[in-house]
Structures are given as structure tokens and as C-alpha cells.
C-alpha positions in Angstrom: 0.2 0.1 0.1 2.9 2.6 0.9 4.6 1.9 -2.5 1.1 2.6 -4.3 0.6 5.8 -2.4 4.4 7.1 -3.1 3.5 6.2 -6.8 0.6 8.2 -6.9 2.1 11.2 -5.4 5.2 10.9 -8.0 2.7 11.0 -10.8 1.9 14.6 -9.9 5.3 15.6 -10.8 3.6 16.0 -14.5 2.9 19.3 -16.2 -1.2 18.4 -16.3 -1.2 17.1 -13.0 -0.9 18.8 -9.2 -2.0 17.9 -5.9 -2.3 19.5 -2.6 -1.4 18.0 1.0 -4.2 18.9 3.5 -3.2 18.2 7.2 -5.0 18.8 10.3 -4.8 18.1 14.3 -3.2 15.0 13.8 -0.2 16.1 12.7 0.0 19.5 14.1 -0.8 18.0 17.5 2.0 15.1 17.3 5.3 14.9 18.8 7.0 15.0 15.3 4.2 17.2 14.0 6.0 20.0 12.5 8.6 17.7 11.1 6.1 16.1 9.5 4.8 19.2 7.7 8.0 20.3 6.8 8.5 17.1 5.1 5.2 17.3 3.1 6.3 21.1 2.1 9.6 19.5 0.8 7.8 16.9 -1.3 5.9 19.5 -2.7 8.4 21.4 -3.5 10.4 18.9 -5.3 7.5 17.6 -7.3 6.6 21.2 -8.2 3.0 21.6 -6.7 4.0 24.6 -4.9 2.6 27.8 -6.3 0.0 26.4 -8.6 -3.5 26.3 -8.4 -4.5 23.2 -6.6 -1.3 22.7 -5.2 0.4 23.1 -2.2 0.0 22.7 1.7 -2.9 23.3 3.2 -4.0 23.4 7.0 -7.5 22.1 7.8 -9.2 23.5 10.8 -12.5 22.2 12.4 -13.9 25.8 12.7 -13.4 29.4 11.0 -12.7 30.7 14.4 -9.2 28.7 15.1 -7.1 30.3 11.9 -10.2 32.1 9.7 -11.4 29.4 7.0 -11.8 32.0 4.2 -7.9 32.9 5.1 -7.2 29.7 3.7 -8.7 29.9 0.4 -10.9 26.7 0.2 -14.3 28.2 0.1 -14.4 28.9 -3.2 -18.0 31.1 -2.7 -16.3 33.4 0.2 -13.2 36.2 0.0 -11.3 36.9 3.1 -13.2 38.5 6.1 -16.0 36.1 4.8 -17.6 38.7 2.1 -19.3 36.9 -0.8 -18.2 36.8 -4.4 -19.3 40.1 -6.1 -22.2 39.8 -8.4 -22.0 40.1 -12.4 -23.6 43.6 -12.2 -21.2 44.8 -9.4 -18.2 45.9 -11.6 -16.6 48.4 -9.0 -15.6 48.4 -5.6 -18.6 51.2 -4.4 -21.3 48.9 -6.3 -19.8 46.0 -4.6 -19.9 47.6 -1.2 -23.2 49.4 -0.9 -25.3 46.1 -0.2 -22.9 44.8 2.3 -22.1 47.8 4.1 -23.0 47.8 7.8 -26.1 49.6 8.3 -26.9 51.6 12.0 -29.4 50.0 14.2 -30.7 53.3 14.7 -31.1 56.4 12.8 
């Protein structure tokens, strides 16, 4: 099984293939967790998967209050700060902000 996983990972070193390594508390809380994450990053660098769409090392967290889920770039429907993506009609920043701006509770 180990060799099969190694073959699958090695196949991502092609121009038309890419992979990401996603890790969670199992790695970060382990006694050698930082070494495992560093090793994964080195493997990704050697395979050429860093800096490509869909490639890299990505930390997964249980909920957004730990690290900020949108900061990880894993939610395709949200921008940093939990803002929604602009609609087609929102072609400039002012038009984008207008429906999302905080409104006073009392006037």
C-alpha cells in the first residue's frame, strides 16, 4: 500500500497533474508534527506542486474561529473577511460595498 501511495504522489510531478497535502490536528498535535508538515512541504517543492492552482500544503481546521477558514482559500464562495463574491452587476468597488456595508441599527 505504501508503494502505491508513493506512485500516486510521484505521478503529480507532471505538467498536467498537481496535488495538495491537507493536514489537520493529527499532524499538528503529534510530537513530531512540525517535522511531518515540513517534510510534506519539501515533497511538494520537489514535485513542483507549490504555487500551482490546486497544489501546496493546506492546514484544515475544525471551525473558522481557529484560523479563519476564508483565509485558507478553501471556500470558493467567500473572500477574506467572509465577504461574498461580487455579482456580475457589481463591476466596481463602490457598487460591491453598497449592499454589504454595515447599516446603523438606529437613525
